[in-house]
C-alpha positions as CSV (number, residue, x, y, z in Angstrom):
1,M,-86.4,-73.7,-135.5
2,T,-86.0,-70.6,-133.6
3,L,-82.7,-69.0,-132.7
4,D,-83.3,-69.8,-129.0
5,V,-83.7,-73.5,-129.8
6,L,-80.6,-73.6,-132.0
7,S,-78.6,-71.7,-129.4
8,A,-79.7,-74.2,-126.7
9,L,-78.8,-77.1,-129.0
10,A,-75.4,-75.6,-129.7
11,A,-74.7,-74.9,-126.0
12,G,-75.6,-78.5,-125.1
13,F,-73.3,-79.9,-127.8
14,L,-70.4,-77.6,-126.9
15,F,-70.9,-78.6,-123.2
16,A,-70.7,-82.3,-124.2
17,L,-67.6,-81.8,-126.3
18,A,-65.9,-80.0,-123.4
19,C,-66.8,-82.8,-121.0
20,N,-65.5,-85.6,-123.3
21,L,-62.0,-84.6,-124.3
22,D,-60.8,-86.6,-121.3
23,T,-63.1,-89.4,-122.4
24,L,-61.3,-89.5,-125.7
25,L,-57.9,-89.5,-124.2
26,A,-58.7,-92.2,-121.6
27,A,-60.3,-94.4,-124.2
28,M,-57.2,-94.1,-126.4
29,G,-55.2,-95.4,-123.5
30,Q,-57.5,-98.3,-123.0
31,G,-57.6,-99.1,-126.7
32,A,-53.8,-99.0,-127.0
33,R,-53.6,-101.4,-124.1
34,G,-55.8,-103.8,-126.0
35,I,-58.6,-103.7,-123.5
36,P,-61.8,-104.7,-125.2
37,L,-64.8,-102.3,-125.3
38,G,-67.9,-104.3,-125.5
39,L,-71.4,-102.9,-125.8
40,R,-71.9,-103.4,-122.0
41,E,-68.8,-101.4,-121.1
42,L,-69.6,-98.7,-123.7
43,L,-73.2,-98.3,-122.4
44,T,-72.2,-98.5,-118.8
45,A,-69.5,-95.7,-119.2
46,A,-71.9,-93.5,-121.1
47,A,-74.8,-94.1,-118.7
48,V,-72.8,-93.5,-115.6
49,T,-71.2,-90.3,-116.9
50,T,-74.6,-89.1,-118.2
51,A,-76.5,-89.8,-115.0
52,V,-73.9,-87.9,-112.9
53,T,-73.9,-85.1,-115.5
54,F,-77.7,-84.8,-115.4
55,L,-77.7,-84.8,-111.6
56,S,-75.0,-82.2,-111.4
57,L,-76.7,-80.0,-114.0
58,T,-79.9,-80.3,-112.1
59,L,-78.2,-79.5,-108.8
60,G,-76.5,-76.6,-110.4
61,A,-79.8,-75.3,-111.7
62,I,-81.3,-75.6,-108.2
63,G,-78.5,-73.6,-106.7
64,A,-74.8,-74.4,-106.7
65,S,-74.2,-71.5,-104.4
66,F,-74.7,-73.8,-101.4
67,L,-71.6,-75.8,-102.3
68,P,-68.1,-74.6,-101.8
69,Q,-67.0,-73.1,-105.1
70,G,-64.7,-75.4,-107.2
71,L,-65.1,-78.5,-105.0
72,S,-66.6,-80.7,-107.7
73,E,-64.0,-79.7,-110.2
74,K,-61.3,-80.4,-107.7
75,L,-62.7,-83.9,-106.9
76,G,-63.0,-84.6,-110.6
77,G,-59.4,-83.5,-111.1
78,L,-58.2,-85.7,-108.3
79,A,-60.1,-88.7,-109.7
80,L,-58.6,-88.2,-113.1
81,A,-55.1,-87.7,-111.7
82,A,-55.5,-90.8,-109.5
83,L,-56.5,-92.9,-112.5
84,G,-53.5,-91.5,-114.4
85,L,-51.2,-92.3,-111.5
86,W,-52.6,-95.8,-111.4
87,Y,-51.7,-96.2,-115.1
88,L,-48.2,-94.8,-114.5
89,L,-47.6,-97.2,-111.6
90,D,-48.8,-100.1,-113.7
91,A,-46.3,-99.0,-116.4
92,L,-43.5,-98.7,-114.0
93,R,-44.2,-102.2,-112.6
94,G,-44.4,-103.5,-116.2
95,K,-47.9,-104.6,-115.5
96,G,-50.7,-104.5,-118.1
97,E,-54.3,-104.9,-117.2
98,P,-55.5,-108.5,-117.5
99,L,-58.5,-108.9,-119.9
100,Q,-60.7,-110.4,-117.2
101,E,-60.3,-107.2,-115.2
102,A,-61.1,-105.0,-118.2
103,S,-64.7,-104.4,-117.1
104,R,-63.5,-103.0,-113.8
105,G,-61.0,-100.8,-115.7
106,W,-63.8,-99.3,-117.8
107,L,-66.0,-99.0,-114.6
108,A,-63.2,-97.1,-112.8
109,L,-62.8,-94.9,-115.9
110,S,-66.5,-94.1,-116.1
111,G,-66.5,-93.3,-112.4
112,A,-63.6,-90.9,-112.8
113,L,-65.1,-89.3,-115.9
114,A,-68.5,-88.9,-114.1
115,V,-66.9,-87.1,-111.1
116,N,-65.1,-84.9,-113.6
117,N,-68.4,-84.0,-115.4
118,A,-70.0,-83.2,-112.0
119,G,-68.0,-80.1,-111.5
120,V,-68.6,-78.9,-115.0
121,G,-72.2,-79.8,-114.8
122,I,-72.9,-77.8,-111.6
123,A,-71.2,-74.8,-113.2
124,A,-73.2,-75.2,-116.4
125,G,-76.4,-75.8,-114.5
126,V,-76.0,-72.4,-112.7
127,T,-75.9,-70.8,-116.1
128,G,-79.3,-72.2,-117.0
129,L,-78.2,-74.9,-119.5
130,S,-81.0,-77.5,-119.9
131,P,-80.1,-80.7,-117.9
132,V,-82.1,-82.9,-120.3
133,L,-80.6,-81.4,-123.4
134,A,-77.0,-81.2,-122.2
135,S,-77.2,-84.8,-120.7
136,S,-78.6,-86.1,-124.0
137,W,-75.8,-84.6,-125.9
138,N,-73.3,-85.9,-123.3
139,F,-74.6,-89.5,-123.8
140,V,-74.1,-89.3,-127.6
141,V,-70.8,-87.6,-127.5
142,T,-69.5,-90.0,-124.7
143,L,-70.4,-93.0,-126.9
144,L,-68.6,-91.4,-129.9
145,S,-65.6,-90.4,-127.8
146,L,-65.2,-93.9,-126.3
147,Q,-65.4,-95.5,-129.7
148,M,-63.2,-93.1,-131.5
149,G,-60.6,-93.0,-128.7
150,R,-60.5,-96.8,-128.5
151,R,-60.0,-97.1,-132.3
152,L,-57.3,-94.4,-132.3
153,G,-55.6,-96.2,-129.4
154,R,-55.7,-99.6,-131.3
155,R,-54.1,-98.0,-134.3
156,L,-51.3,-96.8,-132.1
157,S,-50.9,-100.2,-130.5
158,R,-47.5,-100.7,-132.2
159,W,-46.5,-98.1,-129.7
160,S,-48.3,-99.9,-126.9
161,K,-45.3,-99.8,-124.6
162,L,-45.8,-96.0,-124.5
163,A,-49.6,-96.1,-124.4
164,L,-49.9,-96.8,-120.7
165,P,-47.5,-94.2,-119.4
166,L,-48.6,-91.7,-122.0
167,S,-52.3,-92.0,-121.2
168,G,-51.4,-91.9,-117.5
169,A,-49.4,-88.8,-117.9
170,L,-52.1,-87.1,-119.9
171,L,-54.7,-88.0,-117.3
172,V,-52.5,-86.7,-114.5
173,L,-52.0,-83.4,-116.5
174,L,-55.7,-83.1,-117.2
175,G,-56.5,-83.7,-113.5
176,A,-53.8,-81.3,-112.4
177,A,-55.1,-78.6,-114.7
178,Q,-58.5,-78.9,-113.1
179,L,-57.0,-78.6,-109.6
180,I,-55.2,-75.4,-110.5
């Protein structure tokens, strides 16, 4: 392998890691709440975030200069903060998510994560990062982050009363950090 290939692989992997810290945190919250993560939810979340990531990287490569700078990051931040506020409101109301609504929870999560990746993707696309390579890494790292976050969350389930407000607060902070 040449240095250019290794450099491109490393850049794609680091991009995927950066995009998936919020995935790990959100999955911890879902796992601590006891929300099941089946193969369908896992693949849906990874596919949705990867498709949006690929599209945003491609758009960024074509020319993000036509979009207002920072708009996608701000929308992603708002989406994550809104999801976090939703968790906080549920915690204040003493409401957990019923298991039959779990798929919708994972779908909402994957939508928020996808919007979040869009801003980063456009910015990375402008730098010339390969959309195929970075999106492939994103798919793999998203799958791993969801599984690892869910397992960590389940291990912390004895603290489940704190899981919902804590994950909500973390998502709000993460979203707010992107808005700033």
